[in-house]
N, CA, C and O atoms as a printed pandas DataFrame, in Angstrom:
     atom_number atom_name residue_name chain_id  residue_number  x_coord  y_coord  z_coord
0              1         N          MET        A               1    0.835   -1.197    0.000
1              2        CA          MET        A               1    0.000    0.000    0.000
2              3         C          MET        A               1    0.871    1.249    0.000
3              4         O          MET        A               1    0.533    2.260   -0.616
4              5         N          GLU        A               2    1.988    1.164    0.695
5              6        CA          GLU        A               2    2.866    2.327    0.757
6              7         C          GLU        A               2    3.351    2.723   -0.632
7              8         O          GLU        A               2    3.452    3.911   -0.939
8              9         N          LYS        A               3    3.654    1.734   -1.474
9             10        CA          LYS        A               3    4.117    2.024   -2.835
10            11         C          LYS        A               3    3.016    2.714   -3.647
11            12         O          LYS        A               3    3.288    3.654   -4.394
12            13         N          VAL        A               4    1.785    2.247   -3.498
13            14        CA          VAL        A               4    0.654    2.837   -4.223
14            15         C          VAL        A               4    0.452    4.287   -3.773
15            16         O          VAL        A               4    0.256    5.176   -4.602
16            17         N          ILE        A               5    0.498    4.519   -2.473
17            18        CA          ILE        A               5    0.341    5.879   -1.941
18            19         C          ILE        A               5    1.510    6.750   -2.388
19            20         O          ILE        A               5    1.320    7.908   -2.757
20            21         N          HIS        A               6    2.719    6.191   -2.353
21            22        CA          HIS        A               6    3.895    6.941   -2.791
22            23         C          HIS        A               6    3.758    7.351   -4.265
23            24         O          HIS        A               6    4.065    8.486   -4.627
24            25         N          ASN        A               7    3.300    6.433   -5.100
25            26        CA          ASN        A               7    3.115    6.745   -6.526
26            27         C          ASN        A               7    2.075    7.840   -6.738
27            28         O          ASN        A               7    2.215    8.669   -7.638
28            29         N          ALA        A               8    1.042    7.844   -5.916
29            30        CA          ALA        A               8   -0.050    8.813   -6.084
30            31         C          ALA        A               8    0.255   10.176   -5.464
31            32         O          ALA        A               8   -0.144   11.207   -6.006
32            33         N          PHE        A               9    0.960   10.185   -4.330
33            34        CA          PHE        A               9    1.108   11.428   -3.572
34            35         C          PHE        A               9    2.565   11.838   -3.309
35            36         O          PHE        A               9    2.814   12.913   -2.764
36            37         N          GLY        A              10    3.508   11.002   -3.687
37            38        CA          GLY        A              10    4.911   11.326   -3.475
38            39         C          GLY        A              10    5.504   10.694   -2.232
39            40         O          GLY        A              10    6.668   10.293   -2.226
40            41         N          SER        A              11    4.703   10.605   -1.176
41            42        CA          SER        A              11    5.150    9.974    0.068
42            43         C          SER        A              11    3.939    9.777    0.978
43            44         O          SER        A              11    2.880   10.364    0.760
44            45         N          LEU        A              12    4.113    8.952    1.988
45            46        CA          LEU        A              12    3.042    8.752    2.961
46            47         C          LEU        A              12    2.787   10.039    3.736
47            48         O          LEU        A              12    1.636   10.381    4.008
48            49         N          SER        A              13    3.847   10.752    4.091
49            50        CA          SER        A              13    3.650   12.004    4.836
50            51         C          SER        A              13    2.922   13.049    3.992
51            52         O          SER        A              13    2.106   13.805    4.518
52            53         N          GLU        A              14    3.209   13.099    2.688
53            54        CA          GLU        A              14    2.494   14.024    1.798
54            55         C          GLU        A              14    1.014   13.643    1.707
55            56         O          GLU        A              14    0.142   14.512    1.727
56            57         N          PHE        A              15    0.740   12.342    1.608
57            58        CA          PHE        A              15   -0.647   11.896    1.591
58            59         C          PHE        A              15   -1.361   12.320    2.867
59            60         O          PHE        A              15   -2.458   12.877    2.809
60            61         N          LYS        A              16   -0.745   12.060    4.024
61            62        CA          LYS        A              16   -1.366   12.419    5.304
62            63         C          LYS        A              16   -1.648   13.913    5.367
63            64         O          LYS        A              16   -2.714   14.334    5.818
64            65         N          GLU        A              17   -0.691   14.708    4.915
65            66        CA          GLU        A              17   -0.864   16.159    4.929
66            67         C          GLU        A              17   -2.024   16.580    4.026
67            68         O          GLU        A              17   -2.861   17.386    4.433
68            69         N          ARG        A              18   -2.081   16.054    2.828
69            70        CA          ARG        A              18   -3.149   16.422    1.890
70            71         C          ARG        A              18   -4.513   15.926    2.368
71            72         O          ARG        A              18   -5.513   16.629    2.229
72            73         N          PHE        A              19   -4.554   14.716    2.931
73            74        CA          PHE        A              19   -5.807   14.171    3.462
74            75         C          PHE        A              19   -6.293   15.033    4.633
75            76         O          PHE        A              19   -7.474   15.371    4.716
76            77         N          THR        A              20   -5.371   15.382    5.534
77            78        CA          THR        A              20   -5.724   16.208    6.692
78            79         C          THR        A              20   -6.193   17.591    6.249
79            80         O          THR        A              20   -7.157   18.119    6.805
80            81         N          LEU        A              21   -5.532   18.183    5.263
81            82        CA          LEU        A              21   -5.960   19.493    4.748
82            83         C          LEU        A              21   -7.357   19.427    4.146
83            84         O          LEU        A              21   -8.168   20.332    4.343
84            85         N          ALA        A              22   -7.635   18.360    3.417
85            86        CA          ALA        A              22   -8.983   18.192    2.850
86            87         C          ALA        A              22  -10.006   18.072    3.973
87            88         O          ALA        A              22  -11.079   18.671    3.901
88            89         N          ALA        A              23   -9.683   17.309    5.001
89            90        CA          ALA        A              23  -10.594   17.139    6.127
90            91         C          ALA        A              23  -10.786   18.452    6.886
91            92         O          ALA        A              23  -11.907   18.804    7.253
92            93         N          MET        A              24   -9.700   19.167    7.116
93            94        CA          MET        A              24   -9.792   20.453    7.828
94            95         C          MET        A              24  -10.607   21.463    7.026
95            96         O          MET        A              24  -11.314   22.289    7.604
96            97         N          GLY        A              25  -10.513   21.402    5.720
97            98        CA          GLY        A              25  -11.230   22.339    4.863
98            99         C          GLY        A              25  -12.696   22.019    4.669
99           100         O          GLY        A              25  -13.442   22.814    4.097
100          101         N          HIS        A              26  -13.109   20.865    5.140
101          102        CA          HIS        A              26  -14.501   20.449    4.981
102          103         C          HIS        A              26  -15.341   21.112    6.069
103          104         O          HIS        A              26  -15.063   20.951    7.257
104          105         N          LEU        A              27  -16.355   21.845    5.666
105          106        CA          LEU        A              27  -17.226   22.507    6.637
106          107         C          LEU        A              27  -18.503   21.698    6.809
107          108         O          LEU        A              27  -19.146   21.322    5.828
108          109         N          GLY        A              28  -18.861   21.438    8.037
109          110        CA          GLY        A              28  -20.084   20.702    8.321
110          111         C          GLY        A              28  -19.834   19.214    8.467
111          112         O          GLY        A              28  -18.694   18.750    8.497
112          113         N          SER        A              29  -20.923   18.489    8.557
113          114        CA          SER        A              29  -20.861   17.045    8.746
114          115         C          SER        A              29  -20.494   16.348    7.447
115          116         O          SER        A              29  -20.834   16.814    6.360
116          117         N          GLY        A              30  -19.801   15.236    7.571
117          118        CA          GLY        A              30  -19.450   14.488    6.378
118          119         C          GLY        A              30  -18.300   13.543    6.605
119          120         O          GLY        A              30  -18.073   13.052    7.711
120          121         N          TRP        A              31  -17.570   13.298    5.515
121          122        CA          TRP        A              31  -16.527   12.279    5.491
122          123         C          TRP        A              31  -15.379   12.723    4.610
123          124         O          TRP        A              31  -15.577   13.462    3.645
124          125         N          ALA        A              32  -14.173   12.271    4.943
125          126        CA          ALA        A              32  -13.015   12.405    4.057
126          127         C          ALA        A              32  -12.689   10.997    3.565
127          128         O          ALA        A              32  -12.776   10.032    4.325
128          129         N          TRP        A              33  -12.316   10.884    2.301
129          130        CA          TRP        A              33  -12.138    9.572    1.664
130          131         C          TRP        A              33  -10.826    9.490    0.902
131          132         O          TRP        A              33  -10.341   10.480    0.353
132          133         N          LEU        A              34  -10.265    8.293    0.881
133          134        CA          LEU        A              34   -9.232    7.940   -0.087
134          135         C          LEU        A              34   -9.903    6.994   -1.055
135          136         O          LEU        A              34  -10.469    5.977   -0.654
136          137         N          ASN        A              35   -9.838    7.330   -2.324
137          138        CA          ASN        A              35  -10.555    6.584   -3.364
138          139         C          ASN        A              35   -9.613    6.075   -4.440
139          140         O          ASN        A              35   -8.532    6.620   -4.666
140          141         N          ILE        A              36  -10.055    5.021   -5.088
141          142        CA          ILE        A              36   -9.442    4.560   -6.321
142          143         C          ILE        A              36  -10.267    5.147   -7.457
143          144         O          ILE        A              36  -11.497    5.112   -7.410
144          145         N          SER        A              37   -9.614    5.678   -8.464
145          146        CA          SER        A              37  -10.319    6.196   -9.622
146          147         C          SER        A              37  -11.009    5.050  -10.359
147          148         O          SER        A              37  -10.424    3.983  -10.543
148          149         N          GLU        A              38  -12.234    5.271  -10.773
149          150        CA          GLU        A              38  -12.949    4.240  -11.524
150          151         C          GLU        A              38  -12.367    4.060  -12.922
151          152         O          GLU        A              38  -12.594    3.035  -13.564
152          153         N          LYS        A              39  -11.619    5.051  -13.393
153          154        CA          LYS        A              39  -11.066    5.000  -14.746
154          155         C          LYS        A              39   -9.651    4.439  -14.790
155          156         O          LYS        A              39   -9.198    3.959  -15.829
156          157         N          ASN        A              40   -8.955    4.502  -13.657
157          158        CA          ASN        A              40   -7.584    4.015  -13.592
158          159         C          ASN        A              40   -7.351    3.455  -12.195
159          160         O          ASN        A              40   -7.210    4.216  -11.238
160          161         N          LEU        A              41   -7.310    2.148  -12.073
161          162        CA          LEU        A              41   -7.214    1.514  -10.763
162          163         C          LEU        A              41   -5.889    1.767  -10.062
163          164         O          LEU        A              41   -5.738    1.429   -8.888
164          165         N          LYS        A              42   -4.946    2.343  -10.748
165          166        CA          LYS        A              42   -3.674    2.685  -10.110
166          167         C          LYS        A              42   -3.680    4.124   -9.590
167          168         O          LYS        A              42   -2.733    4.551   -8.931
168          169         N          GLU        A              43   -4.740    4.864   -9.886
169          170        CA          GLU        A              43   -4.831    6.266   -9.481
170          171         C          GLU        A              43   -5.657    6.395   -8.204
171          172         O          GLU        A              43   -6.792    5.922   -8.134
172          173         N          LEU        A              44   -5.077    7.037   -7.205
173          174        CA          LEU        A              44   -5.776    7.328   -5.955
174          175         C          LEU        A              44   -6.072    8.816   -5.886
175          176         O          LEU        A              44   -5.317    9.630   -6.417
176          177         N          PHE        A              45   -7.175    9.171   -5.228
177          178        CA          PHE        A              45   -7.447   10.588   -4.996
178          179         C          PHE        A              45   -8.222   10.755   -3.707
179          180         O          PHE        A              45   -8.861    9.821   -3.221
180          181         N          ILE        A              46   -8.158   11.947   -3.165
181          182        CA          ILE        A              46   -8.818   12.305   -1.909
182          183         C          ILE        A              46  -10.068   13.105   -2.239
183          184         O          ILE        A              46  -10.062   13.949   -3.135
184          185         N          SER        A              47  -11.135   12.831   -1.506
185          186        CA          SER        A              47  -12.351   13.631   -1.656
186          187         C          SER        A              47  -13.032   13.759   -0.301
187          188         O          SER        A              47  -12.719   13.030    0.641
188          189         N          THR        A              48  -13.962   14.692   -0.223
189          190        CA          THR        A              48  -14.826   14.799    0.951
190          191         C          THR        A              48  -16.266   14.823    0.457
191          192         O          THR        A              48  -16.548   15.243   -0.665
192          193         N          THR        A              49  -17.163   14.365    1.311
193          194        CA          THR        A              49  -18.581   14.399    0.979
194          195         C          THR        A              49  -19.353   14.956    2.164
195          196         O          THR        A              49  -18.914   14.864    3.310
196          197         N          LEU        A              50  -20.487   15.524    1.875
197          198        CA          LEU        A              50  -21.349   16.091    2.913
198          199         C          LEU        A              50  -22.291   15.045    3.486
199          200         O          LEU        A              50  -22.703   14.106    2.805
200          201         N          ASN        A              51  -22.610   15.229    4.720
201          202        CA          ASN        A              51  -23.641   14.452    5.407
202          203         C          ASN        A              51  -23.461   12.948    5.199
203          204         O          ASN        A              51  -22.421   12.393    5.554
204          205         N          HIS        A              52  -24.465   12.292    4.629
205          206        CA          HIS        A              52  -24.402   10.837    4.441
206          207         C          HIS        A              52  -23.977   10.450    3.028
207          208         O          HIS        A              52  -24.056    9.279    2.658
208          209         N          ASP        A              53  -23.531   11.412    2.245
209          210        CA          ASP        A              53  -23.091   11.107    0.882
210          211         C          ASP        A              53  -21.813   10.276    0.912
211          212         O          ASP        A              53  -21.078   10.271    1.899
212          213         N          HIS        A              54  -21.569    9.586   -0.174
213          214        CA          HIS        A              54  -20.345    8.805   -0.313
214          215         C          HIS        A              54  -19.860    8.917   -1.755
215          216         O          HIS        A              54  -20.619    9.342   -2.625
216          217         N          PRO        A              55  -18.616    8.546   -2.020
217          218        CA          PRO        A              55  -18.042    8.771   -3.348
218          219         C          PRO        A              55  -18.708    8.013   -4.487
219          220         O          PRO        A              55  -18.457    8.340   -5.647
220          221         N          GLN        A              56  -19.530    7.035   -4.218
221          222        CA          GLN        A              56  -20.152    6.281   -5.304
222          223         C          GLN        A              56  -21.562    6.764   -5.643
223          224         O          GLN        A              56  -22.269    6.114   -6.413
224          225         N          MET        A              57  -21.968    7.876   -5.084
225          226        CA          MET        A              57  -23.284    8.416   -5.413
226          227         C          MET        A              57  -23.238    9.080   -6.779
227          228         O          MET        A              57  -22.233    9.685   -7.152
228          229         N          ALA        A              58  -24.311    8.965   -7.509
229          230        CA          ALA        A              58  -24.358    9.411   -8.910
230          231         C          ALA        A              58  -23.988   10.872   -9.092
231          232         O          ALA        A              58  -23.290   11.212  -10.047
232          233         N          GLU        A              59  -24.443   11.753   -8.190
233          234        CA          GLU        A              59  -24.168   13.179   -8.387
234          235         C          GLU        A              59  -22.682   13.497   -8.256
235          236         O          GLU        A              59  -22.235   14.546   -8.720
236          237         N          ASN        A              60  -21.913   12.610   -7.633
237          238        CA          ASN        A              60  -20.474   12.841   -7.525
238          239         C          ASN        A              60  -19.761   12.658   -8.859
239          240         O          ASN        A              60  -18.630   13.116   -9.017
240          241         N          ARG        A              61  -20.394   12.003   -9.814
241          242        CA          ARG        A              61  -19.798   11.872  -11.147
242          243         C          ARG        A              61  -19.630   13.244  -11.803
243          244         O          ARG        A              61  -18.623   13.497  -12.464
244          245         N          THR        A              62  -20.598   14.114  -11.626
245          246        CA          THR        A              62  -20.523   15.431  -12.256
246          247         C          THR        A              62  -19.509   16.327  -11.554
247          248         O          THR        A              62  -19.001   17.269  -12.161
248          249         N          LYS        A              63  -19.210   16.054  -10.301
249          250        CA          LYS        A              63  -18.233   16.845   -9.550
250          251         C          LYS        A              63  -16.829   16.259   -9.683
251          252         O          LYS        A              63  -15.875   16.782   -9.107
252          253         N          LYS        A              64  -16.709   15.176  -10.439
253          254        CA          LYS        A              64  -15.441   14.484  -10.619
254          255         C          LYS        A              64  -14.875   13.971   -9.298
255          256         O          LYS        A              64  -13.659   13.927   -9.114
256          257         N          THR        A              65  -15.753   13.588   -8.388
257          258        CA          THR        A              65  -15.315   13.004   -7.122
258          259         C          THR        A              65  -15.833   11.585   -6.972
259          260         O          THR        A              65  -15.803   11.030   -5.874
260          261         N          PHE        A              66  -16.308   10.987   -8.063
261          262        CA          PHE        A              66  -16.790    9.615   -8.021
262          263         C          PHE        A              66  -15.585    8.698   -7.895
263          264         O          PHE        A              66  -14.641    8.790   -8.680
264          265         N          GLY        A              67  -15.620    7.826   -6.921
265          266        CA          GLY        A              67  -14.499    6.920   -6.733
266          267         C          GLY        A              67  -14.910    5.665   -6.006
267          268         O          GLY        A              67  -16.047    5.520   -5.558
268          269         N          LEU        A              68  -13.970    4.774   -5.902
269          270        CA          LEU        A              68  -14.151    3.513   -5.198
270          271         C          LEU        A              68  -13.445    3.662   -3.855
271          272         O          LEU        A              68  -12.220    3.559   -3.800
272          273         N          PRO        A              69  -14.183    3.902   -2.767
273          274        CA          PRO        A              69  -13.554    4.249   -1.494
274          275         C          PRO        A              69  -12.842    3.062   -0.843
275          276         O          PRO        A              69  -13.350    1.941   -0.827
276          277         N          ILE        A              70  -11.652    3.343   -0.307
277          278        CA          ILE        A              70  -10.907    2.299    0.409
278          279         C          ILE        A              70  -10.528    2.726    1.826
279          280         O          ILE        A              70  -10.006    1.920    2.596
280          281         N          PHE        A              71  -10.790    3.993    2.175
281          282        CA          PHE        A              71  -10.357    4.522    3.458
282          283         C          PHE        A              71  -11.182    5.762    3.745
283          284         O          PHE        A              71  -11.417    6.569    2.845
284          285         N          THR        A              72  -11.628    5.928    4.990
285          286        CA          THR        A              72  -12.456    7.087    5.296
286          287         C          THR        A              72  -12.201    7.596    6.706
287          288         O          THR        A              72  -11.706    6.872    7.570
288          289         N          LEU        A              73  -12.548    8.845    6.914
289          290        CA          LEU        A              73  -12.480    9.494    8.223
290          291         C          LEU        A              73  -13.808   10.197    8.469
291          292         O          LEU        A              73  -14.285   10.968    7.636
292          293         N          ASP        A              74  -14.387    9.921    9.611
293          294        CA          ASP        A              74  -15.651   10.519   10.019
294          295         C          ASP        A              74  -15.413   11.974   10.425
295          296         O          ASP        A              74  -14.632   12.244   11.336
296          297         N          LEU        A              75  -16.078   12.900    9.758
297          298        CA          LEU        A              75  -15.938   14.322   10.056
298          299         C          LEU        A              75  -17.135   14.880   10.818
299          300         O          LEU        A              75  -17.207   16.080   11.082
300          301         N          TRP        A              76  -18.061   14.013   11.167
301          302        CA          TRP        A              76  -19.219   14.464   11.929
302          303         C          TRP        A              76  -18.763   14.868   13.334
303          304         O          TRP        A              76  -17.848   14.266   13.896
304          305         N          GLU        A              77  -19.396   15.869   13.877
305          306        CA          GLU        A              77  -19.039   16.371   15.196
306          307         C          GLU        A              77  -19.066   15.276   16.264
307          308         O          GLU        A              77  -18.255   15.294   17.190
308          309         N          HIS        A              78  -19.987   14.331   16.139
309          310        CA          HIS        A              78  -20.080   13.273   17.161
310          311         C          HIS        A              78  -18.817   12.424   17.228
311          312         O          HIS        A              78  -18.568   11.778   18.245
312          313         N          ALA        A              79  -18.019   12.413   16.171
313          314        CA          ALA        A              79  -16.820   11.591   16.123
314          315         C          ALA        A              79  -15.700   12.153   17.004
315          316         O          ALA        A              79  -14.857   11.398   17.488
316          317         N          TYR        A              80  -15.687   13.461   17.213
317          318        CA          TYR        A              80  -14.552   14.055   17.914
318          319         C          TYR        A              80  -14.909   14.992   19.056
319          320         O          TYR        A              80  -14.058   15.251   19.907
320          321         N          TYR        A              81  -16.120   15.506   19.111
321          322        CA          TYR        A              81  -16.400   16.628   20.002
322          323         C          TYR        A              81  -16.240   16.295   21.484
323          324         O          TYR        A              81  -15.708   17.116   22.231
324          325         N          LEU        A              82  -16.675   15.137   21.930
325          326        CA          LEU        A              82  -16.575   14.812   23.360
326          327         C          LEU        A              82  -15.123   14.780   23.832
327          328         O          LEU        A              82  -14.816   15.245   24.929
328          329         N          ALA        A              83  -14.256   14.248   23.032
329          330        CA          ALA        A              83  -12.851   14.134   23.419
330          331         C          ALA        A              83  -12.025   15.364   23.042
331          332         O          ALA        A              83  -11.095   15.728   23.762
332          333         N          TYR        A              84  -12.359   16.010   21.916
333          334        CA          TYR        A              84  -11.487   17.064   21.387
334          335         C          TYR        A              84  -12.133   18.449   21.315
335          336         O          TYR        A              84  -11.461   19.427   20.986
336          337         N          LYS        A              85  -13.425   18.538   21.620
337          338        CA          LYS        A              85  -14.168   19.803   21.496
338          339         C          LYS        A              85  -13.976   20.361   20.078
339          340         O          LYS        A              85  -14.258   19.663   19.104
340          341         N          ASN        A              86  -13.513   21.572   19.953
341          342        CA          ASN        A              86  -13.345   22.167   18.616
342          343         C          ASN        A              86  -11.908   22.012   18.095
343          344         O          ASN        A              86  -11.526   22.686   17.138
344          345         N          ARG        A              87  -11.119   21.143   18.705
345          346        CA          ARG        A              87   -9.727   20.934   18.301
346          347         C          ARG        A              87   -9.649   19.799   17.275
347          348         O          ARG        A              87   -9.112   18.726   17.550
348          349         N          LYS        A              88  -10.192   20.061   16.103
349          350        CA          LYS        A              88  -10.223   19.030   15.063
350          351         C          LYS        A              88   -8.826   18.575   14.660
351          352         O          LYS        A              88   -8.630   17.402   14.343
352          353         N          ALA        A              89   -7.867   19.470   14.666
353          354        CA          ALA        A              89   -6.502   19.093   14.291
354          355         C          ALA        A              89   -5.952   18.017   15.232
355          356         O          ALA        A              89   -5.232   17.118   14.798
356          357         N          ASP        A              90   -6.294   18.113   16.521
357          358        CA          ASP        A              90   -5.861   17.087   17.480
358          359         C          ASP        A              90   -6.540   15.752   17.192
359          360         O          ASP        A              90   -5.923   14.695   17.323
360          361         N          TYR        A              91   -7.803   15.803   16.800
361          362        CA          TYR        A              91   -8.532   14.588   16.404
362          363         C          TYR        A              91   -7.847   13.927   15.217
363          364         O          TYR        A              91   -7.646   12.713   15.214
364          365         N          PHE        A              92   -7.487   14.716   14.208
365          366        CA          PHE        A              92   -6.832   14.153   13.026
366          367         C          PHE        A              92   -5.469   13.568   13.381
367          368         O          PHE        A              92   -5.103   12.501   12.889
368          369         N          GLU        A              93   -4.720   14.259   14.228
369          370        CA          GLU        A              93   -3.402   13.758   14.639
370          371         C          GLU        A              93   -3.537   12.411   15.347
371          372         O          GLU        A              93   -2.752   11.496   15.100
372          373         N          SER        A              94   -4.526   12.291   16.219
373          374        CA          SER        A              94   -4.765   11.013   16.916
374          375         C          SER        A              94   -5.219    9.930   15.953
375          376         O          SER        A              94   -4.853    8.765   16.104
376          377         N          PHE        A              95   -6.010   10.311   14.973
377          378        CA          PHE        A              95   -6.501    9.362   13.980
378          379         C          PHE        A              95   -5.344    8.643   13.280
379          380         O          PHE        A              95   -5.384    7.425   13.107
380          381         N          TRP        A              96   -4.326    9.389   12.880
381          382        CA          TRP        A              96   -3.209    8.788   12.148
382          383         C          TRP        A              96   -2.465    7.747   12.971
383          384         O          TRP        A              96   -1.800    6.876   12.409
384          385         N          LYS        A              97   -2.568    7.822   14.287
385          386        CA          LYS        A              97   -1.878    6.861   15.158
386          387         C          LYS        A              97   -2.564    5.499   15.195
387          388         O          LYS        A              97   -1.959    4.512   15.617
388          389         N          ILE        A              98   -3.823    5.437   14.758
389          390        CA          ILE        A              98   -4.565    4.175   14.854
390          391         C          ILE        A              98   -4.952    3.569   13.507
391          392         O          ILE        A              98   -5.640    2.549   13.462
392          393         N          VAL        A              99   -4.520    4.180   12.423
393          394        CA          VAL        A              99   -4.868    3.649   11.097
394          395         C          VAL        A              99   -4.278    2.250   10.934
395          396         O          VAL        A              99   -3.099    2.025   11.207
396          397         N          ASP        A             100   -5.098    1.333   10.494
397          398        CA          ASP        A             100   -4.663   -0.035   10.206
398          399         C          ASP        A             100   -4.339   -0.112    8.716
399          400         O          ASP        A             100   -5.216   -0.362    7.890
400          401         N          TRP        A             101   -3.073    0.106    8.389
401          402        CA          TRP        A             101   -2.667    0.162    6.988
402          403         C          TRP        A             101   -2.841   -1.170    6.283
403          404         O          TRP        A             101   -3.036   -1.207    5.069
404          405         N          SER        A             102   -2.773   -2.265    7.029
405          406        CA          SER        A             102   -2.997   -3.569    6.388
406          407         C          SER        A             102   -4.455   -3.696    5.950
407          408         O          SER        A             102   -4.736   -4.317    4.925
408          409         N          ALA        A             103   -5.378   -3.123    6.705
409          410        CA          ALA        A             103   -6.793   -3.133    6.314
410          411         C          ALA        A             103   -7.013   -2.238    5.096
411          412         O          ALA        A             103   -7.798   -2.582    4.212
412          413         N          VAL        A             104   -6.330   -1.096    5.040
413          414        CA          VAL        A             104   -6.442   -0.213    3.878
414          415         C          VAL        A             104   -5.916   -0.939    2.637
415          416         O          VAL        A             104   -6.526   -0.878    1.569
416          417         N          ALA        A             105   -4.789   -1.620    2.787
417          418        CA          ALA        A             105   -4.209   -2.378    1.667
418          419         C          ALA        A             105   -5.156   -3.483    1.213
419          420         O          ALA        A             105   -5.299   -3.723    0.014
420          421         N          GLU        A             106   -5.795   -4.147    2.149
421          422        CA          GLU        A             106   -6.749   -5.202    1.803
422          423         C          GLU        A             106   -7.961   -4.613    1.078
423          424         O          GLU        A             106   -8.444   -5.194    0.106
424          425         N          ASN        A             107   -8.450   -3.471    1.543
425          426        CA          ASN        A             107   -9.560   -2.794    0.852
426          427         C          ASN        A             107   -9.162   -2.456   -0.578
427          428         O          ASN        A             107   -9.952   -2.631   -1.505
428          429         N          TYR        A             108   -7.950   -1.977   -0.754
429          430        CA          TYR        A             108   -7.453   -1.644   -2.091
430          431         C          TYR        A             108   -7.431   -2.893   -2.973
431          432         O          TYR        A             108   -7.916   -2.873   -4.104
432          433         N          ARG        A             109   -6.867   -3.971   -2.446
433          434        CA          ARG        A             109   -6.783   -5.217   -3.239
434          435         C          ARG        A             109   -8.166   -5.732   -3.611
435          436         O          ARG        A             109   -8.397   -6.117   -4.757
436          437         N          LYS        A             110   -9.077   -5.743   -2.661
437          438        CA          LYS        A             110  -10.434   -6.238   -2.930
438          439         C          LYS        A             110  -11.156   -5.373   -3.952
439          440         O          LYS        A             110  -11.804   -5.894   -4.861
440          441         N          MET        A             111  -11.051   -4.073   -3.811
441          442        CA          MET        A             111  -11.752   -3.168   -4.731
442          443         C          MET        A             111  -11.147   -3.296   -6.134
443          444         O          MET        A             111  -11.878   -3.386   -7.121
444          445         N          ALA        A             112   -9.844   -3.305   -6.217
445          446        CA          ALA        A             112   -9.186   -3.407   -7.530
446          447         C          ALA        A             112   -9.497   -4.745   -8.190
447          448         O          ALA        A             112   -9.651   -4.806   -9.410
448          449         N          ALA        A             113   -9.592   -5.810   -7.413
449          450        CA          ALA        A             113   -9.871   -7.146   -7.965
450          451         C          ALA        A             113  -11.251   -7.197   -8.598
451          452         O          ALA        A             113  -11.455   -7.953   -9.548
452          453         N          LYS        A             114  -12.191   -6.429   -8.110
453          454        CA          LYS        A             114  -13.550   -6.417   -8.674
454          455         C          LYS        A             114  -13.567   -5.875  -10.084
455          456         O          LYS        A             114  -14.497   -6.151  -10.843
456          457         N          PHE        A             115  -12.550   -5.105  -10.448
457          458        CA          PHE        A             115  -12.553   -4.421  -11.725
458          459         C          PHE        A             115  -11.453   -4.894  -12.665
459          460         O          PHE        A             115  -11.235   -4.306  -13.724
460          461         N          ASP        A             116  -10.765   -5.954  -12.274
461          462        CA          ASP        A             116   -9.727   -6.522  -13.157
462          463         C          ASP        A             116  -10.350   -7.300  -14.288
463          464         O          ASP        A             116   -9.635   -7.847  -15.128
């Protein structure tokens, strides 16, 4: 998975930074996603969605954010407010400490296998 992320973003730290920036820039309830492009299974991209939307919803095709999700972060207030209040950056920093990269890699393999 590290090689795939490196190819897409330059490095794991660059990916984390870009993912965190996308999450920080998202206003309101929703999700941050790491997706596989439906057009190129070797291409990864980051997106955010509002409320209960997800990257495979039809309207995301017109926004060019349609993807096959393999990794997500809950941006709803209930996910962080009790522990972090309005310190979302601290929530994101803690999140990176618990990511199961082997599960992300497995999600990538399973999703890509569906389209081979």
